[in-house]
C-alpha positions in Angstrom: -121.2 -131.9 -33.3 -121.9 -129.1 -35.7 -123.0 -125.7 -34.6 -125.3 -123.7 -36.7 -124.5 -120.0 -36.8 -127.1 -117.7 -37.9 -126.3 -114.1 -38.3 -129.0 -111.6 -37.8 -128.9 -108.5 -40.0 -130.7 -105.2 -39.5 -133.9 -104.9 -41.5 -133.5 -103.9 -45.1 -134.6 -100.3 -45.8 -137.6 -99.9 -48.0 -137.3 -98.5 -51.5 -139.4 -95.6 -50.4 -137.0 -94.6 -47.7 -134.1 -94.9 -50.0 -135.8 -92.6 -52.6 -136.8 -90.2 -49.9 -133.3 -90.0 -48.6 -132.0 -89.3 -52.1 -134.5 -86.6 -53.1 -135.6 -85.0 -49.8 -132.4 -83.0 -49.3 -132.6 -81.2 -52.7 -136.3 -80.7 -52.3 -135.9 -79.1 -48.9 -133.1 -76.9 -50.3 -135.2 -75.9 -53.3 -138.2 -75.0 -51.1 -135.9 -73.0 -48.8 -134.3 -71.2 -51.7 -137.6 -70.3 -53.4 -139.2 -69.4 -50.1 -136.3 -67.1 -49.0 -136.2 -65.4 -52.4 -140.0 -64.9 -52.4 -139.9 -63.5 -48.8 -137.0 -61.2 -49.7 -138.8 -60.0 -52.8 -142.1 -59.4 -51.0 -140.4 -57.6 -48.1 -138.6 -55.3 -50.5 -141.5 -54.6 -52.8 -144.2 -54.2 -50.1 -141.9 -52.6 -47.5 -142.8 -54.9 -44.6 -140.3 -56.4 -42.1 -138.4 -53.1 -41.8 -138.2 -53.3 -38.0 -135.6 -55.0 -35.9 -135.8 -58.4 -34.3 -133.1 -59.8 -32.0 -130.9 -56.9 -32.9 -131.0 -57.5 -36.6 -133.2 -56.4 -39.4 -136.5 -58.4 -39.2 -136.1 -59.9 -42.7 -132.5 -60.9 -41.9 -133.6 -62.6 -38.7 -136.4 -64.5 -40.4 -134.1 -65.6 -43.2 -131.5 -66.8 -40.6 -134.1 -68.8 -38.8 -135.3 -70.3 -42.1 -131.8 -71.2 -43.0 -131.2 -72.9 -39.7 -134.4 -74.9 -40.1 -133.4 -76.0 -43.6 -129.9 -76.8 -42.5 -131.1 -79.0 -39.6 -133.6 -80.7 -41.9 -131.0 -81.5 -44.6 -128.5 -82.8 -42.0 -131.1 -85.0 -40.4 -132.2 -86.4 -43.8 -128.5 -87.0 -44.6 -128.0 -88.8 -41.3 -131.0 -91.0 -41.9 -129.9 -91.8 -45.4 -126.4 -92.7 -44.2 -128.0 -95.1 -41.7 -130.0 -96.7 -44.5 -126.9 -97.0 -46.6 -125.0 -98.7 -43.7 -127.9 -101.1 -43.2 -127.7 -102.0 -46.9 -124.0 -102.5 -46.8 -124.1 -104.8 -43.8 -126.3 -107.3 -45.6 -124.5 -110.0 -47.7 -124.8 -109.6 -51.5 -126.5 -112.5 -53.3 -124.3 -114.6 -55.6 -125.0 -114.1 -59.2 -123.6 -116.6 -61.6 
């Protein structure tokens, strides 16, 4: 009596999700960098955000919040991309002869 063993694999990630995982982190970081620089420049040039917020300068507080949001987004994107990579690695590679 032979027993057939079929192994189920997690679904293969799409090409779109792989590209998104590769490019989304640098895109988020670029947008954060440009946005933070523009906000700092505008605050210095126009003189707004001079007050205090949560015990810090308002501009510093806003930049810290922006940094935290960008950091969480980049770590989340990295985690999702790592999961996609693990799903790809768990699948058998086709034999090429």
